[in-house]
N, C-alpha and C positions, 0 to 999 in steps of 0.2 A: 505255691505262691512264688512269684519271681522276685528276686532281689534286684534292686536298681543300684547301679554303681554310684559312688559319690559324685562323679562328674555329671552323670545324667540328672541327678537330683539338683545339682547347681543350675544346670540349663533350664530345668523346669521352673525353678524359683525365679530365674532371670526372666523367663517368658511371662510368668504371672505378674511380675513386677512391671514389666514393660506394658503389658496389657492394661493394667490398672492405671498407669500414668497416661496412656493414650486415651483411655475412657474418661478420665477425670479432667483432662486438659480442656475440652470444649466447655465443660461445666464451669471451670475456673474463669474462663474468659467472658462468660455470659453473666456471672454473678455481679451484683451491684458493687461498685467501687466507692468507698466513702470519700466525701469531700467535706471540708470544714469551712464554715464562714465565720470569720472573726470580725467583730465590730468593736472598734475601740471607743473610748470615752467621748471622742469628738464626732462619732457617727460614721467614720470612714470604714468601709467594708473591704475585707481581703479574703480571697478564696485560696485554699491550700489543700494538698492531699495528706498532710501530716498535721496532727492536732497541735495548735500553738501552745507554747510553754507559758506564756504570759497570761495572767488572769485579770488583767486590767480592763476587761470588756466582756462582751457576751460571745459565746461560742455555740454555733448551731451545726449539727451534723446533717449533711444531705447525702442522698444516695444517687449516684449517676449510673444509669443502666447502659447497656451496650446500645449503640446507635441503631436506629431502624435501617434496614436495607431493603432494597427491592431490585428485582431483575430489570435490566434495561428493556424498554419496549422496542419492538421491531418497527423500524421506520421503512416506509416505502417511498421511493422517489416518484414524484409526479412526472407524468410524461411531458417531455419538452414541447412547448408550444411552437408550432411552425412559424418561422420568421418570414414575413412576406417581403419578397424582394421587389423593389420598385422597378418597373420596366422603364427603360430610358424613354424620355419624351420623344415622340415622333413628330417631326416638323414637316410641313408641306407648304412651302412658300412658292407662289407662282405669280406671274404677271397676267392680269386679266385684260387690261387695255393699255396700249393698243395690242391687237392680236398679233401673233407671230407672222412675219412677212407682210404686215400691213403697210400701205403706202400713205404717207402723210401728204395732204394736198399742198400744192405750191403755195407759197406765201412766206411769211417771216420765219417759219420753223417753230411755231408755238403749238404745243399739244399737251393734253393731260395724260397722266400715267397712273394706273392703279394696280395694286397687288392684292392678293388674297392669301389668307393664312388658315391653317386647319386648327391652330390653337392660339389663344390670346397671348399677348406679350406678358411675360412675368415682370415684376418690378425690376427696373434697371435695364431691361432689354429694349433695343431700338432696331430700326431698319435703316439701311443705307442704300441709296440708289447708285448704281454704277452705270455710267455712259461710256462705252468703249473701254471698260476696265478702270475708269477714273471716277472717284466719288463726286457726286453732284450735291452740293450743300452739305449741311451737317446731318448726322444721324437723327432720326425723329421717331416718335411713337406712332404716328398715323401712317397709313399705307397709301397715301395719295400725294402726287407731285404734279406741279405745273411747270413744264419745261418751256423755255423761250430761247429764241435765236439758235436753234439747232440747225447747223449747216446742212445743205442738201447732200444726199448720198446715203449709203448704207451705214447703219449704226447698230451696235449691240447694246441691249438693255439687260440689266440683271439687278435683282433685289437681294440684299444680304441681311440675314438676321444676326444681330450682335448681342452678346451678353453685357453685363455691367462693366467688364474690363475690356470691352471692344473686341473680344475674341469671337470668331465666326461660329455660329451655331448651325446655320442652314443657309442655303443659297438657292434661288430659283434657277431654272434652266435659262440660258441666254435666249433672249427674244430679239429677232432682227426686224428693224423698221427701215 
């Protein structure tokens, strides 16, 4: 039989002691912890972890167990929904009558003018007729104009589409009459 040195015996004892402490620690934390409810003569309740010394009311002992725990659930991120990008509005403003390079019959220089649009005017949008680059009348929502007293000679007509702040959105090609 082998004899153990006193130092080895001490280490064995320390190992057993540490093993016991480690094994008992989880049990200690899961045991119920006592809580006391003290109700005084007026019916006021107080909870404490030490028993009250006063006996002027009722004392009830309650056990509080370790709280429930649960592992977090795995979450998955929903796929991003594609964002639809609005395409810019495409305008197509053009002069229908008189036709380009049309001749206005001799007379006082009165004639009708009409424009066509590929999309309706949005609220606040208007049209402005330009004769030789100068505005004719005020901007309007309808695309028809009646011109009077246009002097003989060559003139450039153009229709401009304006937004609510009178910024140009589109313009027809110039038409010569």
